[in-house]
C-alpha positions as CSV (number, residue, x, y, z in Angstrom):
1,X,-104.2,71.1,-91.2
2,X,-100.1,70.6,-90.6
3,X,-99.7,74.1,-89.4
4,X,-102.0,74.3,-87.0
5,X,-100.6,70.5,-85.8
6,X,-97.1,72.1,-85.3
7,X,-98.7,75.3,-83.4
8,X,-100.8,73.1,-81.1
9,X,-97.0,71.2,-80.8
10,X,-95.4,74.3,-80.2
11,X,-98.2,75.8,-77.3
12,X,-97.9,72.2,-75.8
13,X,-93.8,72.0,-75.3
14,X,-94.2,75.9,-74.4
15,X,-96.5,74.8,-71.9
16,X,-94.3,71.7,-70.3
17,X,-91.7,74.1,-69.9
18,X,-93.2,76.8,-67.9
19,X,-95.2,73.8,-65.8
20,X,-91.3,72.3,-65.5
21,X,-89.9,75.8,-64.4
22,X,-92.2,76.5,-61.4
23,X,-91.9,72.7,-60.2
24,X,-88.4,73.4,-60.3
25,X,-88.2,76.6,-58.1
26,X,-91.3,75.7,-56.0
27,X,-89.1,72.5,-54.8
28,X,-85.7,74.7,-54.3
29,X,-87.3,77.3,-52.3
30,X,-89.4,75.5,-50.2
31,X,-89.3,76.0,-46.3
32,X,-89.6,74.4,-43.3
33,X,-92.9,74.8,-41.5
34,X,-91.3,75.0,-38.1
35,X,-89.0,77.8,-39.5
36,X,-86.1,75.4,-38.7
37,X,-84.2,76.3,-42.2
38,X,-82.9,73.1,-43.7
39,X,-81.2,71.3,-41.3
40,X,-82.1,68.6,-38.7
41,X,-82.0,68.4,-35.4
42,X,-79.1,70.5,-35.0
43,X,-80.2,73.5,-37.3
44,X,-80.9,77.0,-35.4
45,X,-82.4,80.1,-36.9
46,X,-81.1,83.1,-35.3
47,X,-83.3,86.5,-35.1
48,X,-80.3,87.9,-37.1
49,X,-81.5,86.2,-40.5
50,X,-79.0,82.9,-40.7
51,X,-79.4,79.4,-40.3
52,X,-76.9,77.5,-38.2
53,X,-76.2,73.8,-38.4
54,X,-73.1,71.2,-37.6
55,X,-71.1,70.6,-40.6
56,X,-71.0,67.4,-42.1
57,X,-67.7,66.4,-41.4
58,X,-66.5,63.2,-43.8
59,X,-62.8,62.6,-43.0
60,X,-60.7,64.0,-40.0
61,X,-56.6,64.4,-40.5
62,X,-54.0,64.9,-38.1
63,X,-51.4,67.1,-38.7
64,X,-47.8,67.3,-36.6
65,X,-45.9,70.3,-37.2
66,X,-42.1,69.5,-37.0
67,X,-41.3,71.7,-34.5
68,X,-41.0,71.7,-30.5
69,X,-43.1,72.4,-28.7
70,X,-44.8,70.1,-31.0
71,X,-48.0,71.9,-32.7
72,X,-50.7,70.2,-34.1
73,X,-53.5,70.7,-36.4
74,X,-57.0,68.9,-37.1
75,X,-58.0,69.1,-40.9
76,X,-61.8,68.2,-41.3
77,X,-63.1,67.7,-44.4
78,X,-66.9,67.1,-46.1
79,X,-69.4,69.1,-48.1
80,X,-71.3,71.7,-47.7
81,X,-75.3,71.4,-48.9
82,X,-75.5,74.3,-50.8
83,X,-73.9,76.9,-52.6
84,X,-74.8,79.6,-49.8
85,X,-73.5,77.6,-46.7
86,X,-70.2,78.1,-45.6
87,X,-67.8,77.1,-42.4
88,X,-68.7,79.4,-39.6
89,X,-65.2,79.5,-38.6
90,X,-66.0,82.1,-35.4
91,X,-68.1,79.9,-34.0
92,X,-65.8,76.7,-34.1
93,X,-65.0,75.5,-31.0
94,X,-62.3,73.1,-29.2
95,X,-62.6,71.2,-25.7
96,X,-60.5,69.4,-24.5
97,X,-61.6,66.7,-21.9
98,X,-58.7,64.0,-20.8
99,X,-57.3,62.9,-23.9
100,X,-59.8,63.6,-25.9
101,X,-60.3,66.4,-28.1
102,X,-64.0,67.8,-29.1
103,X,-64.7,70.3,-31.8
104,X,-67.8,71.6,-32.8
105,X,-67.7,72.7,-36.6
106,X,-70.7,74.8,-37.8
107,X,-72.0,76.4,-40.6
108,X,-73.8,79.5,-41.5
109,X,-76.2,80.3,-44.4
110,X,-78.4,83.4,-44.7
111,X,-82.2,82.3,-44.3
112,X,-84.0,83.3,-47.3
113,X,-81.2,83.0,-49.9
114,X,-82.1,81.3,-53.0
115,X,-78.6,78.6,-53.0
116,X,-77.4,76.2,-55.9
117,X,-78.9,72.8,-54.7
118,X,-75.4,70.7,-55.3
119,X,-72.7,70.0,-52.9
120,X,-69.6,72.2,-52.3
121,X,-66.7,70.7,-51.1
122,X,-64.6,72.3,-47.9
123,X,-61.8,71.7,-46.0
124,X,-61.2,73.5,-42.2
125,X,-57.9,73.4,-40.4
126,X,-58.4,73.7,-36.7
127,X,-55.3,74.4,-34.3
128,X,-55.3,72.2,-31.2
129,X,-53.8,73.3,-28.1
130,X,-51.6,70.7,-27.1
131,X,-48.5,72.7,-25.4
132,X,-48.1,71.6,-22.2
133,X,-49.6,68.0,-23.0
134,X,-48.0,64.8,-21.7
135,X,-46.9,62.4,-24.2
136,X,-49.8,59.8,-25.3
137,X,-52.1,59.3,-27.3
138,X,-55.1,61.4,-28.1
139,X,-58.0,61.8,-30.0
140,X,-59.6,64.2,-32.1
141,X,-63.5,64.3,-32.5
142,X,-64.7,66.6,-34.9
143,X,-68.7,66.4,-35.5
144,X,-68.7,62.8,-34.8
145,X,-65.5,61.8,-37.4
146,X,-62.3,60.8,-35.3
147,X,-58.8,60.5,-35.4
148,X,-55.7,60.2,-33.1
149,X,-52.5,61.0,-32.3
150,X,-49.6,60.3,-30.6
151,X,-47.1,62.6,-28.5
152,X,-44.4,60.9,-28.0
153,X,-42.6,63.3,-25.5
154,X,-44.1,65.4,-23.1
155,X,-45.0,69.0,-25.2
156,X,-43.0,71.2,-22.8
157,X,-39.4,72.9,-23.6
158,X,-36.9,71.7,-21.4
159,X,-35.7,74.5,-19.3
């Protein structure tokens, strides 16, 4: 009787492990029925099998390099949603509207990849074209997160 009790418990443990493994894989591999990948409103699936999203920026830091003309870099940091998602540096856009630099930082992820479901930290440096700008305060907006910097003199070399 004792031996059959151990066998029954062993079978129950094995069944439980199989159910947990199947549930884990099925939760990690679900797809949006609309075909929008893993993102929210800003996701885009292209015909080449990649999913593009806005990067989740948590912080923006401005670096003003000691040179003349002055050079300015914005450093965006945050977290990527999984181990397959990367920053899509080739599609980063910077537009200046008055005293505001609007930066769109995007991510790229293979559509059908099976990825680790762990947050991955990122840090991306973006050069800002400040040559020729007048002195003043400028704002940098990267995916909704802002920081500012001040040019204390016109950024044009003396002739």
